[in-house]
C-alpha positions as CSV (number, residue, x, y, z in Angstrom):
1,X,12.8,-1.6,-3.4
2,X,9.3,-2.7,-2.6
3,X,7.3,-5.0,-4.8
4,X,9.7,-7.7,-6.0
5,X,8.1,-11.1,-7.0
6,X,8.6,-12.7,-3.6
7,X,7.1,-9.8,-1.8
8,X,4.1,-9.8,-4.1
9,X,3.7,-13.6,-3.7
10,X,3.6,-13.2,0.1
11,X,1.1,-10.4,-0.1
12,X,-1.0,-12.3,-2.6
13,X,-1.6,-15.0,0.0
14,X,-3.4,-12.4,2.2
15,X,-5.3,-10.9,-0.7
16,X,-8.0,-13.5,-0.9
17,X,-9.1,-12.8,2.7
18,X,-7.5,-9.6,4.0
19,X,-8.2,-10.6,7.7
20,X,-6.4,-14.0,7.5
21,X,-3.3,-14.7,9.5
22,X,-0.5,-17.1,8.6
23,X,2.6,-18.4,10.3
24,X,5.8,-18.0,8.3
25,X,6.0,-21.7,8.0
26,X,2.5,-21.9,6.4
27,X,3.4,-19.1,4.0
28,X,6.5,-21.0,2.9
29,X,4.4,-24.2,2.4
30,X,1.7,-22.4,0.4
31,X,4.3,-20.7,-1.8
32,X,6.4,-23.9,-2.0
33,X,9.5,-21.9,-1.2
34,X,12.4,-22.5,1.3
35,X,11.5,-21.5,4.8
36,X,14.7,-19.4,5.3
37,X,13.9,-17.2,2.3
38,X,10.3,-16.7,3.4
39,X,11.4,-16.0,7.0
40,X,13.9,-13.4,5.9
41,X,11.5,-11.6,3.5
42,X,8.6,-11.8,6.0
43,X,10.7,-10.3,8.7
44,X,11.7,-7.5,6.3
45,X,8.0,-6.9,5.6
46,X,7.2,-6.8,9.3
47,X,10.0,-4.3,9.9
48,X,8.6,-2.2,7.0
49,X,5.2,-2.3,8.6
50,X,3.6,-4.1,5.6
51,X,2.9,-7.2,7.8
52,X,2.0,-7.2,11.4
53,X,2.6,-10.0,13.8
54,X,0.6,-11.6,16.7
55,X,2.7,-13.7,19.1
56,X,1.3,-17.2,19.6
57,X,3.4,-19.1,22.1
58,X,7.0,-19.4,20.7
59,X,5.8,-18.5,17.2
60,X,3.7,-15.7,15.6
61,X,1.0,-15.2,13.0
62,X,1.5,-12.6,10.3
63,X,-1.3,-10.4,9.1
64,X,-1.5,-7.7,6.4
65,X,-1.3,-4.2,7.9
66,X,-3.9,-2.4,5.8
67,X,-3.1,0.9,7.4
68,X,0.4,0.8,5.8
69,X,0.8,2.6,2.5
70,X,3.4,0.1,1.2
71,X,0.9,-2.7,1.8
72,X,-1.7,-0.8,-0.2
73,X,0.8,-0.3,-3.0
74,X,1.6,-4.0,-3.1
75,X,-2.1,-4.9,-3.2
76,X,-2.5,-2.3,-6.1
77,X,0.5,-3.8,-7.9
78,X,-1.0,-7.3,-7.6
79,X,-4.3,-6.0,-9.1
80,X,-2.5,-4.3,-12.0
81,X,-0.6,-7.5,-12.7
82,X,-3.9,-9.4,-12.7
83,X,-5.5,-6.9,-15.1
84,X,-2.4,-7.0,-17.4
85,X,-2.5,-10.8,-17.5
86,X,-6.2,-10.9,-18.2
87,X,-5.8,-8.4,-21.1
88,X,-2.8,-10.3,-22.4
89,X,-4.6,-13.6,-22.5
90,X,-7.9,-12.1,-23.8
91,X,-7.2,-9.8,-26.7
92,X,-11.0,-9.1,-27.1
93,X,-11.0,-7.4,-23.7
94,X,-8.3,-4.9,-24.9
95,X,-10.4,-4.1,-28.0
96,X,-13.4,-3.6,-25.7
97,X,-11.5,-1.2,-23.4
98,X,-10.3,0.7,-26.5
99,X,-13.8,1.1,-27.8
100,X,-15.1,2.2,-24.4
101,X,-12.4,4.7,-24.2
102,X,-13.2,6.2,-27.6
103,X,-16.9,6.3,-26.7
104,X,-16.3,8.0,-23.4
105,X,-14.2,10.7,-25.3
106,X,-16.9,11.1,-27.9
107,X,-19.7,11.6,-25.4
108,X,-17.5,13.4,-22.9
109,X,-18.5,11.1,-20.1
110,X,-16.5,12.9,-17.5
111,X,-18.6,16.0,-17.8
112,X,-21.8,14.3,-18.7
113,X,-22.2,16.2,-22.0
114,X,-22.4,14.9,-25.5
115,X,-19.9,16.2,-28.1
């Protein structure tokens, strides 16, 4: 299964700057999670092609492989979760979205014609 909380947490680190690279050790420190857990999950994501790796001495830096469909899906899931959280914490936004949806139906925005 792709997209569990730990996977999303790892990918979220890369989301702010998609070209950043991180060592597994730095990922574990940022997430404040045990290194063995992050190492295991990061290596899984590397095997799946979600993350790539650049060897640097005896270690390597991980990067988000944006040509991988699973990486794109994880980024989309993170954005959906952000949107849901924003709506949940701001009920007025949900009302605004509902009103905009009704207006777009009324004025048939997709076709550019008024009803």
